[in-house]
LOMI-93292 format. One record per residue (C-alpha): residue number from 1; z, y, x. Coordinates in steps of 0.25 Angstrom, whole numbers, padded with zeros to 4 digits. Example, Ala and Ser with C-alpha at 12.3 -4.5 7.8 and 13.67 -1.06 7.14 Angstrom:
// residues 2
+-----+-------+-------+-------+
! seq !    zz !    yy !    xx !
+-----+-------+-------+-------+
!   1 !  0031 ! -0018 !  0049 !
!   2 !  0029 ! -0004 !  0055 !
+-----+-------+-------+-------+
//
This chain:
// residues 119
+-----+-------+-------+-------+
! seq !    zz !    yy !    xx !
+-----+-------+-------+-------+
!   1 !  0350 !  0341 !  0346 !
!   2 !  0341 !  0329 !  0344 !
!   3 !  0346 !  0318 !  0336 !
!   4 !  0339 !  0304 !  0336 !
!   5 !  0340 !  0294 !  0325 !
!   6 !  0343 !  0279 !  0331 !
!   7 !  0327 !  0276 !  0331 !
!   8 !  0325 !  0289 !  0339 !
!   9 !  0333 !  0283 !  0351 !
!  10 !  0322 !  0278 !  0359 !
!  11 !  0320 !  0279 !  0374 !
!  12 !  0311 !  0292 !  0373 !
!  13 !  0322 !  0300 !  0363 !
!  14 !  0333 !  0295 !  0374 !
!  15 !  0324 !  0299 !  0386 !
!  16 !  0322 !  0314 !  0380 !
!  17 !  0336 !  0316 !  0378 !
!  18 !  0340 !  0310 !  0392 !
!  19 !  0331 !  0319 !  0398 !
!  20 !  0336 !  0333 !  0390 !
!  21 !  0350 !  0328 !  0394 !
!  22 !  0347 !  0324 !  0409 !
!  23 !  0340 !  0339 !  0409 !
!  24 !  0354 !  0345 !  0405 !
!  25 !  0361 !  0338 !  0415 !
!  26 !  0353 !  0342 !  0426 !
!  27 !  0354 !  0355 !  0421 !
!  28 !  0369 !  0354 !  0421 !
!  29 !  0370 !  0349 !  0435 !
!  30 !  0361 !  0360 !  0441 !
!  31 !  0370 !  0369 !  0434 !
!  32 !  0382 !  0362 !  0440 !
!  33 !  0374 !  0362 !  0454 !
!  34 !  0373 !  0377 !  0452 !
!  35 !  0389 !  0381 !  0450 !
!  36 !  0398 !  0369 !  0454 !
!  37 !  0399 !  0373 !  0470 !
!  38 !  0403 !  0387 !  0467 !
!  39 !  0412 !  0382 !  0458 !
!  40 !  0418 !  0372 !  0467 !
!  41 !  0417 !  0382 !  0479 !
!  42 !  0424 !  0392 !  0472 !
!  43 !  0434 !  0384 !  0466 !
!  44 !  0438 !  0373 !  0474 !
!  45 !  0450 !  0376 !  0480 !
!  46 !  0455 !  0379 !  0468 !
!  47 !  0453 !  0365 !  0462 !
!  48 !  0456 !  0351 !  0466 !
!  49 !  0445 !  0344 !  0459 !
!  50 !  0434 !  0350 !  0469 !
!  51 !  0431 !  0335 !  0474 !
!  52 !  0431 !  0331 !  0460 !
!  53 !  0420 !  0341 !  0456 !
!  54 !  0412 !  0338 !  0470 !
!  55 !  0412 !  0324 !  0466 !
!  56 !  0406 !  0326 !  0451 !
!  57 !  0394 !  0335 !  0458 !
!  58 !  0391 !  0323 !  0466 !
!  59 !  0392 !  0315 !  0455 !
!  60 !  0382 !  0324 !  0447 !
!  61 !  0372 !  0326 !  0458 !
!  62 !  0370 !  0311 !  0461 !
!  63 !  0357 !  0306 !  0457 !
!  64 !  0362 !  0293 !  0453 !
!  65 !  0372 !  0297 !  0443 !
!  66 !  0366 !  0297 !  0428 !
!  67 !  0364 !  0311 !  0420 !
!  68 !  0373 !  0307 !  0411 !
!  69 !  0385 !  0304 !  0420 !
!  70 !  0381 !  0317 !  0428 !
!  71 !  0382 !  0326 !  0414 !
!  72 !  0397 !  0322 !  0413 !
!  73 !  0400 !  0328 !  0427 !
!  74 !  0391 !  0339 !  0425 !
!  75 !  0399 !  0345 !  0412 !
!  76 !  0410 !  0343 !  0419 !
!  77 !  0405 !  0351 !  0432 !
!  78 !  0400 !  0362 !  0423 !
!  79 !  0413 !  0363 !  0417 !
!  80 !  0420 !  0365 !  0430 !
!  81 !  0409 !  0377 !  0434 !
!  82 !  0410 !  0383 !  0420 !
!  83 !  0419 !  0394 !  0420 !
!  84 !  0421 !  0391 !  0405 !
!  85 !  0433 !  0381 !  0405 !
!  86 !  0443 !  0377 !  0395 !
!  87 !  0454 !  0384 !  0405 !
!  88 !  0446 !  0395 !  0413 !
!  89 !  0447 !  0393 !  0429 !
!  90 !  0453 !  0406 !  0431 !
!  91 !  0466 !  0401 !  0425 !
!  92 !  0475 !  0399 !  0437 !
!  93 !  0481 !  0385 !  0441 !
!  94 !  0473 !  0379 !  0427 !
!  95 !  0461 !  0385 !  0428 !
!  96 !  0453 !  0372 !  0432 !
!  97 !  0461 !  0362 !  0423 !
!  98 !  0449 !  0361 !  0415 !
!  99 !  0439 !  0358 !  0425 !
! 100 !  0448 !  0347 !  0431 !
! 101 !  0449 !  0340 !  0417 !
! 102 !  0434 !  0340 !  0415 !
! 103 !  0433 !  0336 !  0430 !
! 104 !  0442 !  0325 !  0429 !
! 105 !  0438 !  0319 !  0415 !
! 106 !  0423 !  0317 !  0421 !
! 107 !  0429 !  0311 !  0434 !
! 108 !  0437 !  0303 !  0426 !
! 109 !  0426 !  0298 !  0417 !
! 110 !  0416 !  0296 !  0428 !
! 111 !  0427 !  0288 !  0437 !
! 112 !  0422 !  0280 !  0448 !
! 113 !  0408 !  0285 !  0447 !
! 114 !  0414 !  0298 !  0455 !
! 115 !  0420 !  0291 !  0467 !
! 116 !  0407 !  0291 !  0476 !
! 117 !  0404 !  0307 !  0472 !
! 118 !  0419 !  0310 !  0480 !
! 119 !  0419 !  0316 !  0494 !
+-----+-------+-------+-------+
//
């Protein structure tokens, strides 16, 4: 990790960090693109928050949403996709509660920004 002094925080240093972070967001977005719909198709009938997941995806792919806002959504969607959970998805009845908690927290954080992305 690279640390900067106050004097180092000029536009060049910020631009370098920004590019690196934007690249990470792009890679995360690609990961979600590759895996999300398979998961939604597989578990969509078992969960009641599939519409919220779809709205978050639409928000993530919107070119007008800044990358730093997308990063929050990407993290939540990766958690939803990932088989490694606080509560494994295979546990009957409660397996998706942790996923629901993460998705709900992001929706609460973004608030009214998400309204246009629902069906």
